[in-house]
Structures are given as C-alpha cells and as structure tokens.
C-alpha positions as CSV (number, residue, x, y, z in Angstrom):
1,X,0.0,0.0,0.0
2,X,2.9,2.4,0.6
3,X,4.1,2.2,-3.0
4,X,0.6,2.7,-4.4
5,X,-0.4,5.6,-2.1
6,X,3.0,7.3,-2.4
7,X,2.6,7.2,-6.2
8,X,-0.9,8.6,-5.9
9,X,0.4,11.5,-3.7
10,X,3.3,12.2,-6.0
11,X,1.0,12.3,-9.1
12,X,-1.2,14.9,-7.4
13,X,1.5,16.9,-5.6
14,X,0.3,15.9,-2.1
15,X,2.5,15.4,0.9
16,X,2.7,11.7,1.9
17,X,3.9,10.5,5.2
18,X,4.3,7.0,6.5
19,X,4.2,6.6,10.3
20,X,6.6,3.9,11.1
21,X,6.5,4.2,14.9
22,X,2.8,3.4,14.8
23,X,2.3,2.6,18.5
24,X,2.4,5.9,20.4
25,X,0.6,4.7,23.5
26,X,1.2,1.1,24.7
27,X,-1.7,1.2,27.2
28,X,-4.1,1.0,24.3
29,X,-4.6,-1.0,21.2
30,X,-2.4,0.3,18.4
31,X,-5.6,1.3,16.4
32,X,-5.9,4.2,18.9
33,X,-2.6,5.6,17.8
34,X,-4.2,7.3,14.8
35,X,-6.2,9.6,17.1
36,X,-3.1,10.9,18.9
37,X,-1.0,11.0,15.6
38,X,-3.7,13.1,13.9
39,X,-4.0,15.4,16.8
40,X,-0.2,15.9,17.1
41,X,0.0,16.4,13.3
42,X,-2.7,19.1,13.2
43,X,-1.2,20.8,16.3
44,X,2.1,21.2,14.5
45,X,0.8,21.7,11.0
46,X,1.5,24.9,9.0
47,X,-1.6,27.1,8.8
48,X,-1.5,26.6,5.0
49,X,-2.3,22.9,5.5
50,X,-6.0,22.7,4.7
51,X,-6.6,19.2,5.9
52,X,-5.1,15.8,6.7
53,X,-6.3,12.5,5.2
54,X,-5.5,9.4,7.2
55,X,-5.3,6.0,5.5
56,X,-4.8,2.8,7.4
57,X,-2.0,0.6,6.1
58,X,-4.5,-1.6,4.4
59,X,-6.2,1.2,2.4
60,X,-5.2,2.2,-1.1
61,X,-6.2,4.6,-3.8
62,X,-7.4,2.5,-6.7
63,X,-8.5,5.4,-8.9
64,X,-5.5,7.6,-9.7
65,X,-7.9,10.1,-11.4
66,X,-9.6,10.9,-8.1
67,X,-8.7,14.3,-6.8
68,X,-8.5,14.2,-3.0
69,X,-8.7,18.0,-2.9
70,X,-12.2,17.7,-4.2
71,X,-13.0,15.8,-1.0
72,X,-11.5,18.6,1.1
73,X,-13.5,21.2,-0.9
74,X,-16.7,19.2,-0.4
75,X,-16.0,19.0,3.3
76,X,-15.4,22.8,3.5
77,X,-18.4,23.6,1.3
78,X,-20.6,21.5,3.6
79,X,-19.4,23.4,6.6
80,X,-18.0,20.2,8.0
81,X,-14.8,19.8,10.0
82,X,-14.3,16.1,9.3
83,X,-15.3,13.4,6.8
84,X,-15.5,9.8,7.8
85,X,-16.5,6.6,6.0
86,X,-19.5,4.5,6.8
87,X,-18.5,0.9,7.3
88,X,-20.8,-1.2,5.1
89,X,-19.1,-4.5,6.0
90,X,-20.3,-4.7,9.6
91,X,-23.9,-5.8,10.4
92,X,-25.9,-2.9,11.9
93,X,-26.5,-5.0,15.1
94,X,-22.7,-5.2,15.9
95,X,-21.5,-3.3,19.0
96,X,-19.3,-1.1,16.8
97,X,-22.5,0.2,15.0
98,X,-24.2,2.0,17.8
99,X,-25.8,4.2,16.6
100,X,-24.1,4.1,13.2
101,X,-21.3,2.0,11.5
102,X,-18.1,4.0,11.2
103,X,-14.8,3.1,9.6
104,X,-11.9,5.2,10.8
105,X,-9.5,3.6,8.4
106,X,-10.0,6.5,6.1
107,X,-10.8,9.8,7.7
108,X,-10.2,13.4,6.8
109,X,-9.9,16.3,9.3
110,X,-9.7,20.0,8.4
111,X,-6.8,21.9,10.0
112,X,-9.0,23.7,12.6
113,X,-9.1,24.2,16.3
114,X,-12.3,22.2,16.3
115,X,-10.6,19.2,14.8
116,X,-7.7,19.4,17.3
117,X,-10.2,19.7,20.2
118,X,-12.3,16.9,18.8
119,X,-9.4,14.5,18.6
120,X,-8.3,15.4,22.1
121,X,-11.8,14.7,23.4
122,X,-12.1,11.4,21.4
123,X,-8.8,10.3,23.1
124,X,-10.1,11.3,26.6
125,X,-13.5,9.7,25.9
126,X,-11.7,6.3,25.6
127,X,-11.1,6.4,29.4
128,X,-14.8,6.1,29.9
129,X,-14.9,2.7,28.0
130,X,-11.9,0.7,29.2
131,X,-13.2,-2.4,27.3
132,X,-12.6,-0.4,24.1
133,X,-9.0,0.4,24.8
134,X,-7.9,-3.0,23.5
135,X,-9.4,-6.0,21.8
136,X,-11.8,-6.1,18.8
137,X,-13.8,-3.0,19.7
138,X,-11.6,0.1,19.9
139,X,-11.6,3.8,18.8
140,X,-14.4,3.3,16.3
141,X,-16.7,2.0,19.1
142,X,-16.0,5.0,21.3
143,X,-16.6,7.4,18.4
144,X,-19.9,5.7,17.6
145,X,-21.0,6.2,21.2
C-alpha cells in the first residue's frame, strides 16, 4: 500500500507520510494511535495545511484520477470539520455500530481548532470505556457512542 499511495500522492502533488513508529501509546490497542497521531500532526501543521487525510495501512487509492482535494473542498463547502467513512461491511447490530457504523481507516480532518479539540476529546473519551482500549472494539466504538 505504501508504494501505491506514495505514487498517488506524488502524481497529485500531495505530501505523503508513513508513520513507522505506529504505537504511540502502549496502554491502548495500536488502532488508537491514529487519534493521537492526527491530533499531534494538526497541532504542529502549518496554517496553510488545509486538511489531513488518514489512510490505514490496508487502504489504497485504486482510482488515480480521483482528486482528494475535491473531498477537502466538499467538506469545507458543507461546513464540516471532518469526513469519515461509513462501514458497510459490519452488520448494523454489531457493537461497533451503535448508533451508526463507522470506519476510521480513512478519515479526513480539516486543520482547525475544532478538529484538534475533537481529537483530544475522542482520546479522553476512551477512558470512559476501558473495554474499548484493547481488543476487537476500539476507537471506532468510542466514536460511535
């Protein structure tokens, strides 16, 4: 996925970063790391950075004609601060789908104070659900609550 996504980014002139030290907090499942990594990135991002798009290691761009900036523009035009995928692969009755199914494997945040605050709150919210700090249910479950 690194080679494909790197080629996609290069083709469109986007910055592309691979996070190799992917476990930033050993007291939680590694999936939680994206929350802290995104918050830290947005906290230190240049003001000219409009947004950050997170892709899990198993996500790839399959359509090289897709313009990710159009997604940023749609998010801004809608007055939204984030854009998250709906998970169509999980039965609606599953614990991770209360009240909706989310997939944080691909998630976009605008570079705003709201996004930084949201990510900090999402991280803190995990403390209320210790069962979601490790195991099958994790940051998506907390976000869906």
